[in-house]
KEBAVO-857290 format. One record per atom (N, C-alpha, C): residue in one letter; x, y, z. Coordinates in steps of 0.02 Angstrom, whole numbers, plus 32768, in hexadecimal, padded with zeros to 4 digits. Layout:
BEGIN
AXYZ/...
//
This chain:
BEGIN
M6569425A543F/M65264261546F/M65104224547D/I6500422254C4/I64EA41E454DC/I64AE41F354FC/K647741C654EF/K643041D3550E/K643341A55554/V642441C9558C/V643241AA55D7/V63E541A155EB/A63D8416E560A/A639A416A5632/A63A3416D567E/L638B419D56A3/L63AD419456EA/L6362417E570F/V6369414E5737/V632D412D575A/V63264125579D/Q62E1415257B3/Q62DA414B57F2/Q6293412857FC/F629D40ED5826/F626140C25831/F6266409F586B/D622A40835881/D6227406858CD/D6238402758CA/S6271401058E4/S62943FD158E4/S627C3FBD5924/V625B3F88592D/V62363F60596F/V62763F41598B/P627E3F6259C5/P62B43F3159EE/P62B13EEB59F9/E62E63ECA59EC/E62EF3E7B59F3/E62C43E5E59B5/Q62B23E7E5990/Q627C3E5A594F/Q629E3E585918/T62DD3E33590D/T630C3E4758CF/T62DE3E20588E/D62C63DF85888/D62A33DE9584E/D62713E0B5842/H62563E2E585F/H621D3E5A5860/H623A3E9B5840/N62733EBD5855/N629A3EEF5846/N62B23EE15805/L62D63EAA57F4/L62F03E9B57B0/L62B23E96577D/D62833E835794/D62423E895764/D623A3ED15743/Q62343EFE5777/Q622D3F3C5771/Q62613F6C5746/M629F3F505762/M62CA3F615728/M62DC3F5456EB/E62CE3F1456D6/E62C13EFC5693/E628E3F25567B/R625B3F305690/R622B3F585673/R62423F95565F/I625B3FC2568D/I626D40045687/I62A540055652/V62D53FD1564A/V630A3FCF561E/V62E63FCC55DE/Q62C23F9A55CC/Q62A63F985597/Q62853FD05573/T62623FFE55A2/T6246402C5590/T626A40605586/A629D406B55AA/A62E0409C5592/A62F7409F555B/I630F405D554F/I632F4059550B/I62F1406554CC/G62B7403E54DD/G6290405654A0/G628040A0549F/N629440CD54C9/N628E410954BE/N62D5413054B6/G62F9410C549D/G633D41275475/G6388411D54B1/A6379410854F0/A63B4410E5521/A63DE40D85508/R642340F05517/R646240CD550C/R647940BC5553/W647240DC558B/W648040D055C6/W645140CF55F1/V643B40A75625/V640640A25656/V64364092569A/M641F40C756C7/M643940C35707/M641240C3573F/F641240975767/F63E7408E57A6/F640840B057F1/H63F740A8581C/H640540C05856/H643A4094587D/E644B40B158B9/E647B407258E0/E644A40575902/G645740135908/G64513FDC5923/G63F53FC55906/C63E73FD558D4/C63AE3FCA58B9/C639C3F8C58BF/L63C33F5258BA/L63AA3F0F58B4/L63833EF858F0/T63963F0F5927/T63843EF05973/T63733F24599A/D63983F61599B/D63963F9059C2/D63B93F8559FF/Y63B73FAF5A33/Y63DA3F905A6C/Y63B03F5D5A9E/T63DE3F315AB2/T63CB3EFA5ACD/T63ED3EE25B09/P63DE3EB35B29/P64013E955B69/P640D3E545B3D/Q63FA3E3A5B17/Q64023DF75AF5/Q64263DEB5AC1/L64683E075AD4/L64963E055AA3/L64A73DB45A9B/D64A53D9F5AC1/D64CF3D4B5AB4/D649E3D2E5A7A/K645B3D405A7E/K64293D265A4F/K64243D4D5A13/L642D3D9B5A0F/L641E3DB059CD/L64533DD959A5/A64963DE459CF/A64D43DF459B4/A64E63DBC597E/E64FD3DDA5929/E65073DA7590A/E654C3DB858E9/P656C3D8658C4/P65AB3D8958A9/P65A13DC85871/V65D93DE35855/V65DA3E015812/V661E3DEF57EB/P66153DD757B7/P65DA3DC85783/P65B83D965782/D65CE3D6A57B6/D65A53D2957A5/D655C3D1457CA/G65493D3C57F9/G65103D37580D/G64CE3D3B57DF/P64A13D2757F8/P645A3D2357D3/P64443D6657B7/S644F3D9A57DC/S64243DE057C5/S64653DFA579C/C648E3DF257A1/C64C63E1B576C/C64CC3DE65734/R64B93DAD572B/R64BB3D7756F2/R64763D9A56C9/R64443DA556F8/R64063DC356CC/R64063DFB56AE/M64243E3256D0/M642B3E6F56B5/M64613E70567F/M64A23E465673/M64C33E4A5646/M64A83E29560B/L64783DFA5613/L644B3DD655DE/L64273E1655BB/L640A3E3F55ED/L63DE3E6555D1/L63F93EB155AA/A643D3EC055CD/A645F3EF255A9/A647F3ED45552/A648B3E92555A/A64A23E755514/A64653E6E54ED/K642B3E655503/K63F13E6354C9/K63E03EA254B3/A63E43ED254E7/A63E33F1B54CD/A64083F3F54B6/N644C3F2C54AE/N647A3F4E54A6/N64853F8F54B7/A648E3F8254FA/A648E3FCA551D/A64AA3FB7555B/Y64B93FEF558D/Y64E13FF455CD/Y64AC40005608/V64BF3FDB5641/V64913FD8566C/V64BA3FD856B7/S64B6400656DF/S64D5401A5712/S649B400E5746/F64B23FDE5784/F64823FDA57B9/F649E3FD957F1/G64823FD45836/G64A63FD0586C/G648B3F8A589A/M64BE3F7058C4/M64AC3F2B58EA/M64DA3F1C591D/S64D23EF65943/S64FE3EE4597C/S65223E9B5956/E655C3EAA5953/E658B3E6E5933/E65A93E4C5969/L65B03E075960/L65CE3DD05988/L66193DCF5969/D66403DC65992/D668C3DB45971/D66A43D8D59A3/G66A73D53599F/G66C43D2259E2/G66943D315A14/T66C63D465A4F/T66A53D5F5A82/T66953D9D5A89/K66A83DD35A4E/K66993E195A5B/K66583E265A33/R663B3E695A41/R660B3E805A2A/R66083EC95A1F/Y65ED3EDD59DB/Y65F93F2259CC/Y65BF3F4259BF/I65B63F7759B0/I65873FA05992/I65A33FB8594D/T65893F96591C/T65A53F8D58DD/T65783FAD58A5/Q659E3FDD587F/Q65693FF25841/Q658E3FCB5806/V65583FA457E2/V657D3F8157A5/V65683FA35776/F659E3F98573B/F658E3FB056F0/F65913F6C56C6/V655C3F6C56A1/V655E3F2F5674/V65473F4A562A/G65623F2A55E9/G655E3F4255B0/G65553F0F5585/P65523F195545/P65483ED1550E/P65863EA75521/A65B13EA25532/A65E93E79553A/A65E03E67557B/G65BE3E7255AF/G65BD3E5255EA/G65C53E8D561E/L65F53E7A565C/L66093EA55686/L66463ED85666/V662D3F1F5674/V664B3F5B5670/V66873F66569F/Y66633F6156DD/Y668A3F7B5719/Y665C3F6A574E/K667E3F72578D/K66613F7F57D9/K66823FA85802/Y66633FDC5824/Y667A40045853/Y665E3FF05896/R668D3FEC58BF/R66773FE95911/R667D40185940/K6643402D595F/K6647406A5985/K667C406B59B5/S669940A759C1/S66D2409E59E7/S66D140C85A2C/W66AE41025A23/W66A141265A67/W6654411A5A85/L665040EE5AA3/L661C40C55AC0/L65F340F45AF6/W65A340F45AEC/W658441265B1F/W658C40F95B60/R658841265BA7/R659441165BDE/R656241365C05/D653441105C1C/D64F941325C47/D64CF40FA5C6C/D64A641195C8E/D646E40EB5CAB/D644E40B95C7E/D643240825C7C/D6431404C5C57/D63D640595C38/K63C740925C40/K637B408E5C21/K636F407B5BD9/G6348405A5BCF/G634B404D5B84/G638040125B6E/Y63A240005BA2/Y63DA3FD55B96/Y641C40015B64/R641840385B7F/R644B40655B54/R649140745B72/N64A2404A5BA8/N64E040575BCB/N651E402C5B9C/E652B40485B63/E655B401E5B2E/E65863FF75B56/W65B040285B80/W65E0400A5BA5/W65DE3FC45BC6/E65A13FBC5BD5/E65993F825C01/E65953F455BDA/R65813F4E5B8C/R65793F0F5B6B/R65953F145B23/Y65C33F3C5B1A/Y65EA3F395AD5/Y66313F585AD9/D665E3F355AB0/D66983F3E5AAA/D669C3F835A6F/T66E23F985A78/T66EF3FD45A5D/T671B3FD05A0A/G67063FF559E5/G671E3FF559A3/G67704012599C/T6775401A5974/T67C3403F5963/T67C74084594B/G677F40A75938/G677B40E15923/G677240EA58CD/P6775412E58B8/P675E41335884/P67994121584F/E67814104580E/E67C340ED57DF/E67A94101579E/R67CC40FA576D/R67B7410B5723/R67A140C25709/F677040C456D6/F675D409356AE/F673D40AD5673/E6736407F563E/E671B408E560A/E66D6407A5600/I66A8409855DD/I6662407E55CD/I6651409A558D/D663540745562/D661B40825521/D664D40B954FE/G668F40A9550E/G66C540D554F1/G66D3411F5514/I66B041275552/I66B241635574/I66D8414655B4/T6711418655CB/T672B416D560E/T67034186563D/A66FD41615677/A66CE418056A9/A66E9417556F7/T66C741805721/T66CC416A575F/T668C416C5788/C6692414757C5/C665B413A57F2/C666441455833/F663D41655858/F6628416558A5/F65EC416358B2/I65E5414758FA/I65AE41335918/I658441655945/C6558418A594D/C6534419F5982/C656541C459B8/A656F41B159F1/A659141D25A2A/A65DF41D55A0C/D65F241AC59D2/D663E41B259C7/D664A41FC59A4/G6610421E5992/G660A4267597C/G661C429D59B8/V6615428059FB/V662B42B55A2C/V667042AE5A41/A6696428A5A1D/A66E542895A2E/A670D42AE5A03/P672742D65A1E/P6758430359E3/P677E42D659CC/R67AC42AC59E1/R67D7427759C7/R67AC42565986/C6771423F5983/C674F421C5954/C674F424E591B/L672D42895929/L672C42AA58F1/L677042C158D3/E67A042CF5900/E67E842E358DA/E680642A258BA/R67ED426858CF/R6807423558A6/R67DC422A5867/A67A142305860/A6776422F582D/A6797426B57F7/R67AA42A8580C/R67CF42E357E6/R67FE42C257B6/L682842AC57DF/L6868428B57C6/L68634256579C/E682C423D579E/E682542085763/E680D422D5727/R6808426D571B/R67F2429756DD/R67BB427B56B9/P677A425D56CE/P674C424056A7/P67324266568A/E670F424C5652/E66EB42635621/E6698426C563F/V668A4248566D/V663E42385688/V6647422956D3/V6615422B56F7/V66214222573C/V65DB41FE5753/F65DE41BE5769/F659841995785/F659541AA57D4/Y655D41C157E6/Y655F41CA582A/Y651241B05843/P650B41715853/P64C441515860/P64BD415E58B8/N648A417658C7/N646F41865910/N64404152592E/N643A414B596B/N6401412F598A/N63FA414D59C7/R63CD417F59C7/R63BF41A659FD/R637341D159FE/E636641E75A32/E631E41F65A2F/E631E42365A0C/R6344426D5A19/R634D42A159EC/R638D42B559DE/L639442D4599E/L63D542E85984/L63E743315990/P6420433C59A5/P6429439059B9/P640C43C65972/D641243FC598F/D63FD4434595B/D643644225912/F6422442F58D6/F6442442C589F/F648F445858A0/P6497448E58C7/P64DD449C58C6/P650A446D58E2/V64EF44495919/V651F441E5935/V654743EE5907/F651843C458E7/F6530439858AD/F655743BE5876/G653A43FA585C/G655A44135828/G659D442B5840/A65B4443C5884/A65ED443E5892/A662444045880/Y660343C4588E/Y662D438C5880/Y663D43875841/A66114392581C/A6620439357CD/A665943C757B0/R664743F757D0/R6680443957BB/R66BC442657D8/Q66CA4404581C/Q670243F7583B/Q672A43C357FE/I66FA439A57EE/I671F435157C3/I672143635777/G66F643995768/G671343AD5723/G66E6439256F2/A66B4436A5701/A6687433D56CD/A6646433856E0/P6619432656A3/P65D9432156B8/P65C942E256EC/M659142EE570F/M658042C25745/M653942A5573B/L653A42655740/L64E8424F573E/L64DC423A577C/V64A442435796/V647F424657E8/V644C421557E5/T644E41EA580D/T641541BC5802/T640041BF5856/N63B441B8586D/N63AC419F58A9/N63644181589E/R634D414B58DE/R6315413A58E5/R62DD416B58F9/V62A1414358E6/V6259415E5902/V6244411D5932/G6213412F594B/G61E44100597B/G620640F759C0/M61E040BE59D7/M61FE40AB5A25/M623040865A28/S626A40965A4A/S629D40675A5C/S629D405D5AAC/W626F40395ABB/W626640205AF3/W6246405E5B12/D6262407E5B40/D623940CF5B60/D624841045B44/Y626C41005B00/Y628341405AEA/Y626041405AAE/D624641835A98/D6221418B5A5B/D624241AD5A31/C625F419059F5/C6294419C59CD/C627841D75996/Q629142085990/Q626F423E595C/Q628E42515911/G62BD421D58FA/G62CF422A58C2/G6305425958BB/G62FC4272587F/G632742B0586E/G636442A4582E/C635B426F5804/C6388426557DA/C63A642AC57B1/A63DC42B75792/A63ED42F05782/A643242D55758/V64304314571D/V647E430E56F3/V649043545700/F64D6435B5714/F64FD4399571E/F6531439956EC/D653443D956C6/D656E43D756A1/D65BB43DD56D1/A65F343EC56A8/A662943F156C4/A662F443356F7/D660C446056EE/D660844905710/D65E5449F574C/G65B74469574D/G65874456578C/G654844775777/K6545447E573A/K64F844A15722/K64CE445E5724/V6481445E5733/V645444305739/V6442442B56E2/L6446440656C2/L64374400567E/L63F543D65683/A63DB43A556A7/A6399438F56AD/A638C436956EE/K634B4371570A/K63464351573F/K62F94336574E/A62F442FF576B/A62B442DF577F/A629442FD57BD/N625942E957CB/N622E430357FA/N625342EA583D/R624F43165871/R6267431258C3/R622442FC58EA/N61EC42E658CC/N61B642D158F0/N619B42955900/G61CF426158EF/G61CA422758FF/G619D41FD58C6/D6195421758A4/D618041EE585E/D61B141CA583B/E61984195581B/E61C0416757E5/E61C2419D57AB/E620B41915790/E621A41BF5754/E625341A15734/V624F419B56EA/V629C419956CB/V62AA41D956A6/L62DB41F656BE/L62F542355698/L631F422F565F/Y630D423E5628/Y6339423755EA/Y6360427555E0/Y63A3426155CA/Y63C842A055B3/Y63F64296557A/T63F742AD553C/T642E42A4550F/T647242CA5530/L64AB429C5543/L64DD42B5556A/L651542C3551C/T654142F95526/T656E431454FD/T65B142F4551B/I65D642DB5505/I661842CE552C/I664E42F554FB/H668043205518/H66AB43485504/H66EB43275504/
//
């Protein structure tokens, strides 16, 4: 059994140091409450921004990753968080996983959102694509990850299913999450418990409402946070079969 903490908090666009301070505080509190895994939402370090030349960072050698790795090592715990990654001339929407021994894994969003640029959310304009879900191991558990708009791609869900994970990480950064049966169907198709995060607060002109949740492998909601836009840490003790 693993106690997880799914975090919905108001990360301020382009204020990396402020957001890291808040994340560190939340992680320390969550670990104090017995959590082993602490999971934040997509892009929580900087949110969406047109200033990627200034704000995107390497993984794992950038200052934010180094700070979070030090925190995870001190806490003897695992932390997952979203950021804009810089790799040479390429930029990715990346979910990073760190633990007591340093970097565990990074997943790069692959099915990018294409829309008008309200709130700087036309991902095609600013980011490169990843290569899709793959298997990785965290804390002795076989896992996979995909990010927000990835979930609307049937190929993404099928590739995740083929990895036969014991748990799925699904971070989001959107105004409102769909009704529970939508995400429940994802967990059921993949055949594994699914951990969902989403931000709260103002992402430029989007007022995000949260909705962190834990689903079992049959798509049933095991635990859920508020969808009223309030900051919250959702705790759940996950049993891996």
